[in-house]
C-alpha positions as CSV (number, residue, x, y, z in Angstrom):
1,D,2.1,-2.7,-22.2
2,D,-0.3,-5.1,-20.4
3,E,0.4,-7.8,-22.9
4,G,4.2,-7.7,-22.6
5,N,5.0,-5.7,-25.7
6,I,7.5,-2.8,-25.8
7,C,5.6,0.5,-25.4
8,S,8.3,2.9,-26.3
9,Q,11.0,2.0,-28.8
10,E,12.8,5.2,-28.0
11,I,13.1,4.3,-24.3
12,N,14.0,0.7,-25.1
13,S,16.8,1.9,-27.4
14,R,18.3,4.0,-24.5
15,T,18.1,1.2,-22.0
16,V,21.5,-0.3,-21.0
17,G,21.2,-4.1,-20.7
18,I,20.0,-7.1,-22.6
19,D,17.6,-6.5,-25.4
20,L,14.1,-7.8,-24.6
21,P,13.9,-10.1,-27.6
22,D,17.2,-11.7,-26.5
23,L,15.9,-12.1,-23.0
24,R,13.2,-14.4,-24.3
25,K,15.9,-16.8,-25.7
26,K,17.7,-17.3,-22.4
27,E,17.5,-20.7,-20.7
28,K,16.8,-19.0,-17.3
29,A,15.3,-15.5,-17.0
30,I,14.4,-14.9,-13.3
31,L,11.8,-12.3,-12.2
32,V,11.8,-11.4,-8.5
33,A,8.8,-9.2,-7.6
34,G,5.8,-9.0,-5.4
35,G,3.0,-6.9,-4.0
36,Q,-0.4,-5.9,-5.3
37,R,1.1,-2.8,-7.1
38,K,3.3,-5.1,-9.2
39,V,0.7,-7.7,-10.3
40,E,0.0,-6.0,-13.7
41,A,3.7,-5.6,-14.5
42,I,4.5,-9.2,-13.4
43,R,1.6,-10.5,-15.6
44,A,2.8,-8.5,-18.6
45,S,6.3,-9.7,-18.3
46,L,5.1,-13.3,-18.1
47,L,2.8,-12.9,-21.0
48,G,5.6,-11.3,-23.0
49,K,7.8,-14.3,-22.1
50,Y,10.5,-12.1,-20.6
51,A,10.8,-14.4,-17.5
52,N,10.5,-18.2,-17.1
53,I,11.1,-18.3,-13.4
54,L,9.1,-16.2,-10.9
55,V,10.0,-15.6,-7.3
56,T,7.1,-13.9,-5.4
57,D,5.0,-14.1,-2.3
58,Q,1.8,-16.2,-2.0
59,F,-0.6,-13.3,-2.2
60,T,0.9,-12.0,-5.5
61,A,0.9,-15.6,-6.8
62,Q,-2.8,-15.9,-6.0
63,A,-3.6,-12.6,-7.6
64,L,-1.8,-13.7,-10.8
65,L,-3.7,-16.9,-10.9
66,Q,-7.1,-15.1,-10.9
């Protein structure tokens, strides 16, 4: 959701990959994303602490800071 919480436990349980709570514990979790359409999703992932490194463009960074 917009605060970084899992919206659907059913979908999360079917997803192949690292569990989101485990992702929060990693020393480096890199998120690479950009564009106006991605601002809400990027913000949610940062609020949820799923990434601690963000690679993006200047316009997306400015939108996130507002």
